[in-house]
Each structure stands twice: as C-alpha cells, then as structure tokens.
N, CA, C and O atoms as CSV, one atom per row, in Angstrom:
chain,resi,resn,atom,element,x,y,z
A,1,MET,N,N,9.825,-20.098,-14.214
A,1,MET,CA,C,9.319,-20.256,-12.992
A,1,MET,C,C,8.923,-18.970,-12.422
A,1,MET,O,O,9.502,-17.984,-12.878
A,2,ALA,N,N,8.057,-18.796,-11.523
A,2,ALA,CA,C,7.277,-17.210,-11.071
A,2,ALA,C,C,7.480,-17.569,-9.650
A,2,ALA,O,O,7.139,-18.685,-9.256
A,3,THR,N,N,8.056,-16.631,-8.791
A,3,THR,CA,C,8.101,-16.471,-7.265
A,3,THR,C,C,7.637,-15.141,-7.092
A,3,THR,O,O,7.739,-14.201,-7.880
A,4,ALA,N,N,6.935,-15.188,-5.576
A,4,ALA,CA,C,6.492,-14.007,-5.272
A,4,ALA,C,C,6.721,-13.930,-3.954
A,4,ALA,O,O,6.693,-15.010,-3.364
A,5,THR,N,N,7.001,-12.704,-3.146
A,5,THR,CA,C,7.303,-12.468,-1.661
A,5,THR,C,C,5.812,-12.411,-1.004
A,5,THR,O,O,4.758,-12.480,-1.636
A,6,GLU,N,N,5.949,-12.281,0.297
A,6,GLU,CA,C,4.557,-12.316,0.954
A,6,GLU,C,C,3.895,-11.118,0.547
A,6,GLU,O,O,4.530,-10.094,0.295
A,7,GLY,N,N,2.769,-11.185,0.478
A,7,GLY,CA,C,1.799,-10.166,-0.069
A,7,GLY,C,C,0.991,-10.139,-1.350
A,7,GLY,O,O,0.229,-9.241,-1.707
A,8,GLY,N,N,1.281,-11.284,-1.995
A,8,GLY,CA,C,0.672,-11.317,-3.495
A,8,GLY,C,C,1.340,-12.588,-4.109
A,8,GLY,O,O,2.172,-13.310,-3.559
A,9,SER,N,N,0.846,-12.707,-5.274
A,9,SER,CA,C,1.411,-13.817,-6.102
A,9,SER,C,C,1.387,-13.386,-7.564
A,9,SER,O,O,0.946,-12.318,-7.989
A,10,LEU,N,N,1.948,-14.413,-8.294
A,10,LEU,CA,C,2.026,-14.311,-9.776
A,10,LEU,C,C,1.259,-15.395,-10.330
A,10,LEU,O,O,1.207,-16.473,-9.739
A,11,SER,N,N,0.591,-15.172,-11.542
A,11,SER,CA,C,-0.078,-16.041,-12.335
A,11,SER,C,C,0.123,-15.984,-13.707
A,11,SER,O,O,0.035,-14.891,-14.268
A,12,PRO,N,N,0.376,-16.976,-14.327
A,12,PRO,CA,C,0.563,-18.580,-13.845
A,12,PRO,C,C,1.812,-18.467,-13.084
A,12,PRO,O,O,2.595,-17.517,-13.113
A,13,GLY,N,N,1.922,-19.719,-12.289
A,13,GLY,CA,C,3.265,-19.717,-11.396
A,13,GLY,C,C,4.440,-20.289,-12.269
A,13,GLY,O,O,5.570,-20.409,-11.796
A,14,SER,N,N,4.150,-20.616,-13.484
A,14,SER,CA,C,5.254,-21.091,-14.422
A,14,SER,C,C,4.486,-21.154,-15.733
A,14,SER,O,O,3.262,-21.260,-15.815
A,15,ALA,N,N,5.421,-21.068,-16.847
A,15,ALA,CA,C,5.265,-21.284,-18.039
A,15,ALA,C,C,6.114,-21.688,-19.045
A,15,ALA,O,O,7.306,-21.415,-18.902
A,16,THR,N,N,5.731,-22.328,-20.115
A,16,THR,CA,C,6.759,-22.951,-20.983
A,16,THR,C,C,6.387,-22.070,-22.318
A,16,THR,O,O,5.282,-21.960,-22.851
A,17,VAL,N,N,7.602,-21.493,-22.690
A,17,VAL,CA,C,7.358,-20.519,-23.505
A,17,VAL,C,C,8.296,-21.147,-24.845
A,17,VAL,O,O,9.318,-21.809,-24.662
A,18,PRO,N,N,7.823,-20.857,-26.017
A,18,PRO,CA,C,8.951,-21.267,-27.189
A,18,PRO,C,C,9.971,-20.518,-27.380
A,18,PRO,O,O,9.785,-19.335,-27.093
A,19,HIS,N,N,11.171,-20.846,-27.834
A,19,HIS,CA,C,12.231,-19.950,-27.978
A,19,HIS,C,C,11.771,-18.646,-28.892
A,19,HIS,O,O,11.078,-18.676,-29.909
A,20,GLY,N,N,12.245,-17.712,-28.362
A,20,GLY,CA,C,12.040,-16.359,-29.207
A,20,GLY,C,C,10.724,-15.718,-29.049
A,20,GLY,O,O,10.515,-14.696,-29.703
A,21,SER,N,N,9.575,-16.296,-28.071
A,21,SER,CA,C,8.417,-15.742,-27.574
A,21,SER,C,C,8.531,-15.190,-26.340
A,21,SER,O,O,9.475,-15.321,-25.561
A,22,SER,N,N,7.472,-14.527,-26.182
A,22,SER,CA,C,7.421,-13.583,-24.735
A,22,SER,C,C,6.354,-14.563,-23.785
A,22,SER,O,O,5.648,-15.467,-24.233
A,23,ALA,N,N,6.438,-14.147,-22.434
A,23,ALA,CA,C,5.226,-14.729,-21.667
A,23,ALA,C,C,4.695,-13.547,-20.873
A,23,ALA,O,O,5.336,-12.500,-20.778
A,24,GLU,N,N,3.582,-13.726,-20.341
A,24,GLU,CA,C,2.611,-12.708,-19.620
A,24,GLU,C,C,2.345,-13.369,-18.197
A,24,GLU,O,O,1.785,-14.459,-18.082
A,25,PHE,N,N,2.720,-12.744,-17.314
A,25,PHE,CA,C,2.219,-12.863,-15.620
A,25,PHE,C,C,1.555,-11.684,-15.343
A,25,PHE,O,O,1.923,-10.552,-15.657
A,26,THR,N,N,0.315,-12.081,-14.592
A,26,THR,CA,C,-0.467,-11.272,-13.884
A,26,THR,C,C,0.013,-11.187,-12.543
A,26,THR,O,O,0.285,-12.197,-11.894
A,27,VAL,N,N,0.139,-9.937,-12.064
A,27,VAL,CA,C,0.984,-9.667,-10.606
A,27,VAL,C,C,-0.356,-9.311,-9.764
A,27,VAL,O,O,-1.235,-8.526,-10.119
A,28,ILE,N,N,-0.313,-10.057,-8.584
A,28,ILE,CA,C,-1.752,-10.011,-7.911
A,28,ILE,C,C,-1.426,-9.757,-6.503
A,28,ILE,O,O,-1.199,-10.733,-5.787
A,29,PRO,N,N,-1.361,-8.297,-5.901
A,29,PRO,CA,C,-1.350,-8.142,-4.712
A,29,PRO,C,C,-2.511,-8.622,-3.837
A,29,PRO,O,O,-3.667,-8.651,-4.259
A,30,GLU,N,N,-2.189,-8.966,-2.709
A,30,GLU,CA,C,-3.246,-9.215,-1.543
A,30,GLU,C,C,-3.848,-7.977,-0.994
A,30,GLU,O,O,-3.195,-6.948,-1.169
A,31,ALA,N,N,-5.025,-7.884,-0.334
A,31,ALA,CA,C,-5.566,-6.688,0.258
A,31,ALA,C,C,-4.566,-6.205,1.085
A,31,ALA,O,O,-3.916,-6.955,1.813
A,32,GLY,N,N,-4.364,-4.777,1.014
A,32,GLY,CA,C,-3.466,-4.016,1.814
A,32,GLY,C,C,-2.042,-4.007,1.278
A,32,GLY,O,O,-1.185,-3.491,1.996
A,33,PHE,N,N,-1.750,-4.423,0.317
A,33,PHE,CA,C,-0.468,-4.493,-0.317
A,33,PHE,C,C,-0.398,-3.872,-1.852
A,33,PHE,O,O,-1.417,-3.740,-2.529
A,34,GLY,N,N,0.720,-3.562,-2.253
A,34,GLY,CA,C,0.834,-3.027,-3.463
A,34,GLY,C,C,2.073,-3.689,-4.156
A,34,GLY,O,O,2.777,-4.410,-3.449
A,35,ILE,N,N,2.369,-3.532,-5.332
A,35,ILE,CA,C,3.391,-4.136,-6.200
A,35,ILE,C,C,4.746,-3.359,-5.901
A,35,ILE,O,O,4.855,-2.144,-6.069
A,36,ASP,N,N,5.657,-4.092,-5.489
A,36,ASP,CA,C,7.037,-3.050,-5.161
A,36,ASP,C,C,7.740,-3.309,-6.430
A,36,ASP,O,O,7.889,-2.322,-7.150
A,37,GLN,N,N,8.170,-4.355,-6.821
A,37,GLN,CA,C,8.787,-4.575,-8.065
A,37,GLN,C,C,8.689,-6.025,-8.614
A,37,GLN,O,O,8.478,-7.034,-7.942
A,38,VAL,N,N,8.885,-5.946,-9.995
A,38,VAL,CA,C,8.983,-7.468,-10.552
A,38,VAL,C,C,10.177,-7.331,-11.454
A,38,VAL,O,O,10.361,-6.331,-12.147
A,39,THR,N,N,11.097,-8.516,-11.417
A,39,THR,CA,C,12.099,-8.551,-12.019
A,39,THR,C,C,12.473,-9.823,-12.569
A,39,THR,O,O,12.103,-10.823,-11.953
A,40,GLY,N,N,13.294,-9.991,-13.860
A,40,GLY,CA,C,13.579,-11.228,-14.307
A,40,GLY,C,C,13.161,-11.204,-15.632
A,40,GLY,O,O,12.256,-10.461,-16.012
A,41,CYS,N,N,13.917,-12.165,-16.547
A,41,CYS,CA,C,13.484,-12.405,-17.987
A,41,CYS,C,C,13.536,-11.119,-18.872
A,41,CYS,O,O,12.936,-11.037,-19.943
A,42,ALA,N,N,14.244,-10.193,-18.377
A,42,ALA,CA,C,14.416,-8.799,-18.999
A,42,ALA,C,C,12.842,-8.220,-19.453
A,42,ALA,O,O,12.662,-7.605,-20.503
A,43,GLY,N,N,11.870,-8.496,-18.579
A,43,GLY,CA,C,10.497,-8.125,-18.790
A,43,GLY,C,C,10.345,-6.554,-18.271
A,43,GLY,O,O,11.143,-5.838,-17.666
A,44,SER,N,N,9.068,-6.321,-18.724
A,44,SER,CA,C,8.376,-4.967,-18.212
A,44,SER,C,C,7.042,-5.061,-17.561
A,44,SER,O,O,6.210,-5.914,-17.872
A,45,LEU,N,N,6.867,-4.154,-16.647
A,45,LEU,CA,C,5.625,-4.245,-15.979
A,45,LEU,C,C,4.955,-2.916,-16.549
A,45,LEU,O,O,5.422,-1.785,-16.683
A,46,ARG,N,N,3.519,-3.518,-16.879
A,46,ARG,CA,C,2.448,-2.377,-17.231
A,46,ARG,C,C,1.257,-2.587,-16.439
A,46,ARG,O,O,0.633,-3.632,-16.621
A,47,GLY,N,N,0.832,-1.712,-15.552
A,47,GLY,CA,C,-0.107,-2.018,-14.820
A,47,GLY,C,C,-0.052,-3.249,-13.762
A,47,GLY,O,O,0.547,-3.034,-12.708
A,48,ASP,N,N,-0.588,-4.421,-13.955
A,48,ASP,CA,C,-0.551,-5.429,-13.248
A,48,ASP,C,C,0.181,-6.639,-14.245
A,48,ASP,O,O,0.477,-7.728,-13.752
A,49,THR,N,N,0.383,-6.396,-15.389
A,49,THR,CA,C,0.977,-7.258,-16.223
A,49,THR,C,C,2.526,-7.336,-16.515
A,49,THR,O,O,3.056,-6.388,-17.095
A,50,TYR,N,N,3.222,-8.360,-16.157
A,50,TYR,CA,C,4.560,-8.367,-16.622
A,50,TYR,C,C,4.851,-9.068,-17.627
A,50,TYR,O,O,4.403,-10.214,-17.578
A,51,THR,N,N,5.589,-8.730,-18.753
A,51,THR,CA,C,5.677,-9.338,-20.241
A,51,THR,C,C,7.260,-9.510,-20.160
A,51,THR,O,O,8.045,-8.590,-19.932
A,52,SER,N,N,7.573,-10.753,-20.370
A,52,SER,CA,C,9.044,-11.210,-20.504
A,52,SER,C,C,9.453,-10.590,-22.009
A,52,SER,O,O,8.628,-10.268,-22.864
A,53,GLU,N,N,10.804,-10.503,-22.131
A,53,GLU,CA,C,11.088,-10.353,-23.537
A,53,GLU,C,C,11.175,-11.552,-24.334
A,53,GLU,O,O,10.757,-12.610,-23.863
A,54,ASP,N,N,11.733,-11.494,-25.634
A,54,ASP,CA,C,11.936,-12.734,-26.163
A,54,ASP,C,C,12.693,-13.774,-25.446
A,54,ASP,O,O,13.799,-13.536,-24.960
A,55,THR,N,N,12.109,-14.939,-25.370
A,55,THR,CA,C,12.858,-15.815,-24.337
A,55,THR,C,C,13.864,-16.648,-25.274
A,55,THR,O,O,13.543,-17.172,-26.340
A,56,LYS,N,N,15.088,-16.676,-24.707
A,56,LYS,CA,C,16.120,-17.527,-25.438
A,56,LYS,C,C,16.581,-18.753,-24.451
A,56,LYS,O,O,16.789,-19.870,-24.924
A,57,THR,N,N,16.723,-18.488,-23.101
A,57,THR,CA,C,17.057,-19.416,-22.020
A,57,THR,C,C,15.992,-19.688,-20.976
A,57,THR,O,O,14.935,-19.062,-21.069
A,58,ASP,N,N,16.157,-20.531,-20.022
A,58,ASP,CA,C,15.370,-20.753,-18.950
A,58,ASP,C,C,15.656,-19.471,-18.240
A,58,ASP,O,O,16.711,-18.875,-18.456
A,59,GLY,N,N,14.653,-18.967,-17.298
A,59,GLY,CA,C,14.779,-17.759,-16.551
A,59,GLY,C,C,13.662,-17.933,-15.441
A,59,GLY,O,O,12.905,-18.901,-15.356
A,60,ALA,N,N,13.688,-16.860,-14.630
A,60,ALA,CA,C,12.653,-16.772,-13.387
A,60,ALA,C,C,12.086,-15.571,-13.388
A,60,ALA,O,O,12.764,-14.714,-13.955
A,61,VAL,N,N,10.877,-15.149,-12.861
A,61,VAL,CA,C,10.404,-13.890,-12.847
A,61,VAL,C,C,9.980,-13.677,-11.313
A,61,VAL,O,O,9.114,-14.384,-10.798
A,62,ASN,N,N,10.504,-12.875,-10.765
A,62,ASN,CA,C,10.174,-12.580,-9.202
A,62,ASN,C,C,9.519,-11.379,-8.904
A,62,ASN,O,O,9.927,-10.331,-9.407
A,63,ALA,N,N,8.384,-11.401,-8.017
A,63,ALA,CA,C,7.731,-10.363,-7.803
A,63,ALA,C,C,7.850,-10.147,-6.046
A,63,ALA,O,O,7.905,-11.026,-5.186
A,64,SER,N,N,7.864,-8.727,-5.889
A,64,SER,CA,C,8.099,-8.437,-4.378
A,64,SER,C,C,6.805,-7.309,-4.209
A,64,SER,O,O,6.393,-6.546,-5.083
A,65,PHE,N,N,6.263,-7.467,-2.691
A,65,PHE,CA,C,5.304,-6.618,-2.556
A,65,PHE,C,C,5.473,-5.749,-1.307
A,65,PHE,O,O,6.329,-5.954,-0.446
A,66,ARG,N,N,4.644,-4.835,-1.293
A,66,ARG,CA,C,5.096,-3.859,0.031
A,66,ARG,C,C,3.375,-3.639,0.554
A,66,ARG,O,O,2.376,-3.901,-0.116
A,67,PHE,N,N,3.431,-3.084,1.940
A,67,PHE,CA,C,2.241,-2.432,2.516
A,67,PHE,C,C,1.957,-1.189,1.930
A,67,PHE,O,O,2.835,-0.329,1.864
A,68,LYS,N,N,0.671,-0.976,1.438
A,68,LYS,CA,C,0.108,0.266,1.044
A,68,LYS,C,C,0.337,1.461,2.054
A,68,LYS,O,O,0.133,1.367,3.264
A,69,GLU,N,N,0.700,2.380,1.529
A,69,GLU,CA,C,0.855,3.599,2.582
A,69,GLU,C,C,-0.351,4.917,2.250
A,69,GLU,O,O,-0.755,5.275,1.144
A,70,TYR,N,N,-0.694,5.402,3.463
A,70,TYR,CA,C,-1.629,6.404,3.247
A,70,TYR,C,C,-1.256,7.832,3.911
A,70,TYR,O,O,-0.800,7.906,5.052
A,71,ASP,N,N,-1.453,8.776,3.221
A,71,ASP,CA,C,-1.017,10.004,3.920
A,71,ASP,C,C,-2.246,10.469,4.411
A,71,ASP,O,O,-3.317,10.445,3.804
A,72,LEU,N,N,-1.990,10.991,5.800
A,72,LEU,CA,C,-3.214,11.509,6.627
A,72,LEU,C,C,-2.973,12.814,6.874
A,72,LEU,O,O,-1.819,13.168,7.114
A,73,SER,N,N,-3.998,13.713,6.854
A,73,SER,CA,C,-3.721,15.168,7.383
A,73,SER,C,C,-4.974,15.492,8.146
A,73,SER,O,O,-5.990,14.815,7.984
A,74,ALA,N,N,-4.926,16.597,9.044
A,74,ALA,CA,C,-5.923,16.843,9.909
A,74,ALA,C,C,-6.069,18.436,9.533
A,74,ALA,O,O,-5.151,19.056,8.996
A,75,ASN,N,N,-7.282,18.998,9.866
A,75,ASN,CA,C,-7.544,20.380,9.641
A,75,ASN,C,C,-8.229,20.928,11.074
A,75,ASN,O,O,-8.999,20.207,11.708
A,76,VAL,N,N,-7.910,22.125,11.466
A,76,VAL,CA,C,-8.307,22.769,12.557
A,76,VAL,C,C,-9.032,24.131,12.221
A,76,VAL,O,O,-8.462,25.039,11.616
A,77,ASN,N,N,-10.245,24.193,12.634
A,77,ASN,CA,C,-10.985,25.474,12.294
A,77,ASN,C,C,-10.414,26.673,12.942
A,77,ASN,O,O,-10.168,27.622,12.196
A,78,GLU,N,N,-10.142,26.803,14.296
A,78,GLU,CA,C,-9.725,27.784,15.073
A,78,GLU,C,C,-9.679,27.389,16.538
A,78,GLU,O,O,-10.489,26.577,16.985
A,79,GLY,N,N,-8.759,27.942,17.278
A,79,GLY,CA,C,-8.871,27.718,18.690
A,79,GLY,C,C,-7.951,26.455,19.190
A,79,GLY,O,O,-8.102,25.912,20.284
A,80,GLY,N,N,-7.086,26.120,18.326
A,80,GLY,CA,C,-6.292,24.922,18.946
A,80,GLY,C,C,-5.458,24.422,17.593
A,80,GLY,O,O,-5.331,24.965,16.495
A,81,GLU,N,N,-4.928,23.135,18.131
A,81,GLU,CA,C,-4.233,22.555,16.976
A,81,GLU,C,C,-4.148,21.014,17.063
A,81,GLU,O,O,-4.366,20.493,18.156
A,82,VAL,N,N,-3.845,20.237,15.982
A,82,VAL,CA,C,-3.530,18.863,15.968
A,82,VAL,C,C,-2.179,18.602,15.854
A,82,VAL,O,O,-1.425,19.196,15.083
A,83,SER,N,N,-1.854,17.685,16.644
A,83,SER,CA,C,-0.294,17.450,16.483
A,83,SER,C,C,0.033,16.032,16.037
A,83,SER,O,O,-0.644,15.153,16.571
A,84,GLY,N,N,0.891,15.679,15.210
A,84,GLY,CA,C,1.144,14.368,14.720
A,84,GLY,C,C,0.839,14.340,13.161
A,84,GLY,O,O,1.233,13.382,12.495
A,85,PHE,N,N,0.312,15.130,12.722
A,85,PHE,CA,C,0.023,15.240,11.216
A,85,PHE,C,C,0.684,16.397,10.497
A,85,PHE,O,O,0.917,17.416,11.147
A,86,PRO,N,N,1.012,16.334,9.202
A,86,PRO,CA,C,0.591,15.247,8.460
A,86,PRO,C,C,1.331,13.972,8.907
A,86,PRO,O,O,2.237,14.075,9.734
A,87,ALA,N,N,0.982,12.759,8.390
A,87,ALA,CA,C,1.584,11.500,8.657
A,87,ALA,C,C,1.319,10.300,7.700
A,87,ALA,O,O,0.213,10.100,7.198
A,88,LYS,N,N,2.392,9.528,7.486
A,88,LYS,CA,C,2.245,8.639,6.584
A,88,LYS,C,C,2.097,7.281,7.407
A,88,LYS,O,O,2.846,6.907,8.309
A,89,VAL,N,N,0.892,6.574,6.873
A,89,VAL,CA,C,0.676,5.302,7.654
A,89,VAL,C,C,0.603,4.097,6.880
A,89,VAL,O,O,-0.033,4.017,5.829
A,90,GLN,N,N,1.265,3.143,7.408
A,90,GLN,CA,C,0.999,1.816,6.646
A,90,GLN,C,C,-0.323,1.127,6.837
A,90,GLN,O,O,-0.881,1.260,7.926
A,91,HIS,N,N,-0.925,0.351,5.821
A,91,HIS,CA,C,-2.086,-0.223,5.813
A,91,HIS,C,C,-2.067,-1.115,7.186
A,91,HIS,O,O,-1.185,-1.891,7.554
A,92,GLY,N,N,-3.300,-0.776,7.836
A,92,GLY,CA,C,-3.712,-1.814,9.029
A,92,GLY,C,C,-2.767,-1.239,10.228
A,92,GLY,O,O,-2.870,-1.860,11.286
A,93,GLN,N,N,-2.011,-0.325,10.214
A,93,GLN,CA,C,-1.484,0.512,11.534
A,93,GLN,C,C,-2.091,1.594,11.926
A,93,GLN,O,O,-2.586,2.469,11.215
A,94,PRO,N,N,-2.043,1.520,13.270
A,94,PRO,CA,C,-2.595,3.110,13.818
A,94,PRO,C,C,-1.665,4.112,13.595
A,94,PRO,O,O,-0.439,4.135,13.492
A,95,ALA,N,N,-2.850,5.209,13.529
A,95,ALA,CA,C,-2.151,6.439,13.499
A,95,ALA,C,C,-2.480,7.218,14.851
A,95,ALA,O,O,-3.586,7.079,15.375
A,96,GLU,N,N,-1.498,8.041,15.407
A,96,GLU,CA,C,-1.548,8.760,16.543
A,96,GLU,C,C,-1.744,10.232,16.548
A,96,GLU,O,O,-0.793,10.845,16.062
A,97,LEU,N,N,-2.670,10.910,16.945
A,97,LEU,CA,C,-2.729,12.457,16.845
A,97,LEU,C,C,-3.289,12.834,18.284
A,97,LEU,O,O,-3.946,12.007,18.915
A,98,GLU,N,N,-3.016,14.099,18.789
A,98,GLU,CA,C,-3.204,14.934,19.707
A,98,GLU,C,C,-4.071,16.082,19.515
A,98,GLU,O,O,-3.599,16.958,18.790
A,99,LEU,N,N,-5.221,16.284,19.989
A,99,LEU,CA,C,-6.104,17.483,19.564
A,99,LEU,C,C,-5.916,18.251,20.943
A,99,LEU,O,O,-6.212,17.827,22.060
A,100,ILE,N,N,-5.355,19.479,20.610
A,100,ILE,CA,C,-5.108,20.392,21.823
A,100,ILE,C,C,-5.788,21.678,21.563
A,100,ILE,O,O,-5.545,22.366,20.572
A,101,ALA,N,N,-6.780,22.034,22.624
A,101,ALA,CA,C,-7.686,23.102,22.558
A,101,ALA,C,C,-6.779,24.432,23.354
A,101,ALA,O,O,-6.129,24.281,24.388
A,102,GLU,N,N,-6.900,25.510,22.722
A,102,GLU,CA,C,-6.373,26.727,23.341
A,102,GLU,C,C,-7.091,26.818,24.951
A,102,GLU,O,O,-8.198,26.424,25.317
A,103,GLU,N,N,-6.208,27.366,25.579
A,103,GLU,CA,C,-7.066,27.465,27.093
A,103,GLU,C,C,-8.265,28.045,27.190
A,103,GLU,O,O,-8.450,29.095,26.573
A,104,GLY,N,N,-9.075,27.602,27.805
A,104,GLY,CA,C,-10.506,28.101,27.753
A,104,GLY,C,C,-11.567,27.373,26.858
A,104,GLY,O,O,-12.787,27.360,27.021
A,105,GLY,N,N,-10.796,26.748,25.839
A,105,GLY,CA,C,-11.460,26.183,24.752
A,105,GLY,C,C,-11.890,24.652,24.860
A,105,GLY,O,O,-11.544,23.959,25.818
A,106,ALA,N,N,-12.505,24.274,24.031
A,106,ALA,CA,C,-12.885,22.836,23.995
A,106,ALA,C,C,-12.639,21.963,22.631
A,106,ALA,O,O,-12.673,22.500,21.524
A,107,VAL,N,N,-12.419,20.744,22.792
A,107,VAL,CA,C,-12.515,20.005,21.640
A,107,VAL,C,C,-13.561,19.463,21.196
A,107,VAL,O,O,-14.077,18.593,21.899
A,108,LEU,N,N,-14.117,19.781,20.032
A,108,LEU,CA,C,-15.180,19.004,19.426
A,108,LEU,C,C,-14.927,18.254,18.352
A,108,LEU,O,O,-14.384,18.711,17.346
A,109,CYS,N,N,-15.373,16.806,18.507
A,109,CYS,CA,C,-14.840,15.870,17.452
A,109,CYS,C,C,-15.919,15.363,16.547
A,109,CYS,O,O,-17.034,15.045,16.960
A,110,SER,N,N,-15.552,15.303,15.323
A,110,SER,CA,C,-16.653,14.700,14.259
A,110,SER,C,C,-15.689,14.038,13.628
A,110,SER,O,O,-14.512,14.398,13.614
A,111,ALA,N,N,-16.241,12.812,12.952
A,111,ALA,CA,C,-15.499,12.121,12.092
A,111,ALA,C,C,-16.348,11.670,10.917
A,111,ALA,O,O,-17.470,11.197,11.095
A,112,ARG,N,N,-15.796,11.820,9.692
A,112,ARG,CA,C,-16.599,11.301,8.433
A,112,ARG,C,C,-15.959,9.976,8.101
A,112,ARG,O,O,-14.729,9.939,8.061
A,113,GLN,N,N,-16.704,8.811,7.842
A,113,GLN,CA,C,-16.084,7.544,7.505
A,113,GLN,C,C,-15.740,7.526,6.091
A,113,GLN,O,O,-16.520,7.514,5.140
A,114,LEU,N,N,-14.147,7.525,6.077
A,114,LEU,CA,C,-13.615,7.337,4.913
A,114,LEU,C,C,-13.024,5.774,4.720
A,114,LEU,O,O,-12.438,5.531,3.664
A,115,GLY,N,N,-13.146,4.888,5.559
A,115,GLY,CA,C,-12.549,3.769,5.753
A,115,GLY,C,C,-12.540,3.353,7.321
A,115,GLY,O,O,-13.215,4.068,8.063
A,116,ASN,N,N,-11.932,2.410,7.816
A,116,ASN,CA,C,-11.747,1.717,9.022
A,116,ASN,C,C,-10.906,2.845,9.938
A,116,ASN,O,O,-9.759,3.174,9.632
A,117,TYR,N,N,-11.670,3.443,11.191
A,117,TYR,CA,C,-11.204,4.085,12.022
A,117,TYR,C,C,-11.319,3.793,13.269
A,117,TYR,O,O,-11.947,2.741,13.385
A,118,ALA,N,N,-10.949,4.312,14.438
A,118,ALA,CA,C,-11.321,4.103,15.831
A,118,ALA,C,C,-10.792,5.338,16.571
A,118,ALA,O,O,-9.753,5.894,16.216
A,119,LEU,N,N,-11.578,5.777,17.673
A,119,LEU,CA,C,-10.873,6.937,18.600
A,119,LEU,C,C,-10.678,5.966,19.709
A,119,LEU,O,O,-11.576,5.267,20.178
A,120,ILE,N,N,-9.377,5.977,20.111
A,120,ILE,CA,C,-8.960,5.340,21.307
A,120,ILE,C,C,-8.356,6.083,22.366
A,120,ILE,O,O,-7.595,6.973,21.986
A,121,GLY,N,N,-8.477,5.966,23.402
A,121,GLY,CA,C,-8.033,6.734,24.596
A,121,GLY,C,C,-8.372,8.304,24.382
A,121,GLY,O,O,-7.486,9.151,24.273
A,122,VAL,N,N,-9.731,8.589,24.335
A,122,VAL,CA,C,-10.101,9.966,24.343
A,122,VAL,C,C,-10.169,10.500,25.823
A,122,VAL,O,O,-10.905,9.983,26.664
A,123,TRP,N,N,-9.331,11.596,26.084
A,123,TRP,CA,C,-9.579,12.064,27.500
A,123,TRP,C,C,-10.274,13.400,27.473
A,123,TRP,O,O,-9.981,14.282,26.665
A,124,GLY,N,N,-11.147,13.501,28.332
A,124,GLY,CA,C,-11.898,14.873,28.280
A,124,GLY,C,C,-13.122,14.901,27.360
A,124,GLY,O,O,-13.501,13.918,26.723
A,125,LYS,N,N,-13.730,16.142,27.339
A,125,LYS,CA,C,-14.977,16.345,26.344
A,125,LYS,C,C,-14.460,15.919,24.806
A,125,LYS,O,O,-13.422,16.365,24.316
A,126,CYS,N,N,-15.272,15.071,24.193
A,126,CYS,CA,C,-15.211,15.010,22.739
A,126,CYS,C,C,-16.166,14.725,22.101
A,126,CYS,O,O,-16.096,14.679,20.873
C-alpha cells in the first residue's frame, strides 16, 4: 500500500510484489510542493523514484510533501536601503519589504518579472 500527505501522490497506489523482489513508486509533488520524505519497506529515494528493498512481508510506503521555499534578496544602488531581506518565503505566500530613501532622496522602482509578483500598498513616488 502507498499513502501520501497533502501536496502530492505516489504511483502506483499499491503493488503486488513477488517474495524477494523490489517495487518502484513514482513520487509526484503537486505544483508548489516538494518531496519532504518517503519511508517504508526499507527503500531508498533517488530523484522522484522510491525503490523498496527485497520484499519479504507486507509493507507500506508513505510519502510526505512540503511547500517549496524561495530565498529572496534585494539590492540597493545607493542612497537608501531595503528592509526585510534576505527572506525565505513559502510558495504562494507574500513577502514584505520596505524601500527607504535617504533624506532628500527618492525611491525609484523597477521590477523584472521572474515569476508572479505584485506591488501592494506603495506609498509615495515609486
């Protein structure tokens, strides 16, 4: 039997294996998830394939998944700072930063699209 937590699945869902043989399961994360761990049947994970050891008794393979995390950073040319970075953000969650210009300066914003992003709550010139 193969079971998985929220965030992915195992294929096949079960396998009948002759005594002394091994079985392979494909570990399939959903979008935004990564493989956390796969256990059971004294197996090993290589890439997205979990292979059981020589099967001698009934057993179960269990997979768990976690949200992907991204490392974010910001650069300032001169005349100010960015607070809130570096940051580690889970997939689909917002990141918050503050752009601070030195006195008499201005914040000039530009963004290069590397994925989904949104500027929310911009105060002042940007």
